[in-house]
C-alpha positions, -999 to +999 in steps of 0.1 A: -886+203-823-890+239-831-857+256-840-835+245-811-812+266-790-778+252-794-747+257-772-712+244-773-697+234-739-662+224-731-646+213-697-613+231-698-580+231-679-557+248-705-569+281-721-542+277-751-558+243-761-590+256-757-586+283-780-570+260-805-600+236-804-625+265-806-607+278-835-620+248-855-656+253-843-667+283-865-704+277-854-728+304-848-736+290-813-726+304-779-694+288-764-692+280-727-659+271-709-662+255-677-632+252-654-625+235-618-653+210-624-654+174-617-661+147-648-695+141-637-702+175-621-695+191-654-721+170-672-748+176-646-740+212-647-744+216-686-777+197-684-792+222-661-787+252-686-822+260-692-811+282-721-801+253-742-820+226-759-791+209-777-756+209-766-724+199-783-699+189-755-665+187-769-632+183-751-602+211-756-582+184-772-607+174-798-601+192-831-628+192-859-614+193-892-644+189-912-671+212-900-696+204-928-697+167-915-701+180-880-731+202-892-746+172-910-743+151-879-759+176-858-788+179-880-791+142-883-792+137-843-818+166-842-841+153-870-841+118-857-848+125-823-816+112-809-809+124-773-773+113-769-746+107-799-710+098-793-683+071-794-685+039-774-661+038-747-653+001-753-650-021-783-642+003-810-607+017-808-576+002-791-574+028-762-608+022-750-616-014-739-643-004-714-680-002-713-696+003-748-729+015-734-712+046-725-704+074-750-670+089-741-674+126-730-647+138-753-676+144-777-714+142-776-744+159-789-769+159-761-807+170-763-804+185-728-841+196-730-854+160-732-828+148-704-840+173-682-876+160-684-864+127-668-832+137-650-829+124-614-795+122-597-809+097-573-820+075-598-787+078-618-768+070-586-789+040-577-789+028-614-777-008-617-746-005-640-752-036-661-779-062-670-776-086-701-806-068-719-788-036-718-771-043-751-801-053-771-803-017-783-767-015-790-755-016-827-732-050-826-716-041-860-695-014-844-680-040-820-645-047-835-624-048-805-623-056-766-648-043-742-657-050-705-691-042-687-677-020-658-684+014-640-652+028-647-656+065-647-678+087-622-699+096-652-705+060-663-738+056-645-753+086-661-745+074-696-757+041-688-788+054-674-793+076-706-786+044-728-816+028-714-840+059-711-833+076-743-823+070-780-786+069-785-765+073-819-734+055-814-708+065-840-677+047-851-643+056-846-607+047-860-572+046-845-551+075-857-517+069-871-499+085-843-507+054-821-526+075-794-551+098-810-586+086-821-604+098-854-642+100-849-665+094-878-701+109-884-732+089-891-720+081-926-688+067-911-669+097-925-641+111-902-646+147-891-628+149-856-596+139-839-592+135-802-556+135-790-564+122-752-539+135-725-548+171-725-534+175-692-500+167-705-502+196-728-471+221-721-462+197-692-449+168-714-426+173-744-437+140-764-475+147-758-473+183-765-453+178-798-481+150-808-510+172-800-493+201-819-488+179-850-527+168-849-534+205-849-514+213-880-529+182-895-563+196-890-553+230-903-543+214-937-578+201-942-595+232-927-574+252-951-567+277-924-539+281-899-543+287-861-525+319-850-520+322-813-520+357-797-486+369-783-500+367-748-508+329-754-473+322-769-457+337-738-482+320-712-477+288-729-440+288-730-437+303-693-459+273-683-439+246-701-405+260-688-418+263-653-431+227-655-397+216-667-379+236-643-398+222-615-392+185-625-353+191-627-357+207-592-377+177-577-349+153-593-321+174-577-338+172-543-342+134-546-304+132-555-294+153-526-315+135-503-300+101-515-265+116-507-274+126-473-291+093-464-262+073-477 
């Protein structure tokens, strides 16, 4: 491939979280933030970007703490003609015991130029989600945990279709010490990214918000730079948190009043 046109895409629901994730992605590529999209519609939308050959797809709660390892992985994927790269959605970490043929879309490197050549939504939707022969190309050494051949998410058929039509690089992952997050490894099995999961809970749930912030601080130590949110971001984040907190208190109060009236 000639020098590929590379973009970074993120399906985002929280601007504060998105800004934190992008802080760690100090790469000279255009960044595209998509909002109000479905899980599978987002993927189909980024594939149709004719101005991109390679896309780094990354969630807003996935934080890269070793940029050099990510760069190395990106080059490895391109040089070895992989069309998809990511973590199996089953058999690797304790949280995900689902289909290992699928690479969970919290992080992917996708050769969308090649995908577009064969892309057919009709073919994907009609693609049988499992046959025994599908696993012939899967690196069995990665399977250290439970998994199940199911069609669990709306984007599953897309990734299963890709696994049988293109070359996929399945990369390993480890359970993070916080008991929820996942540490993703590169092609050399070296960690470079932490995915916290539960981004929808950020500024909506105290426990997950605290846990995610702790992961950000952990990544800052390795990254050797500290994220500094803008004043507007601080105000917006706290306003959102306290509004959600107050709204929950109001719902609880209404339930108590209704119970008293009913009794």
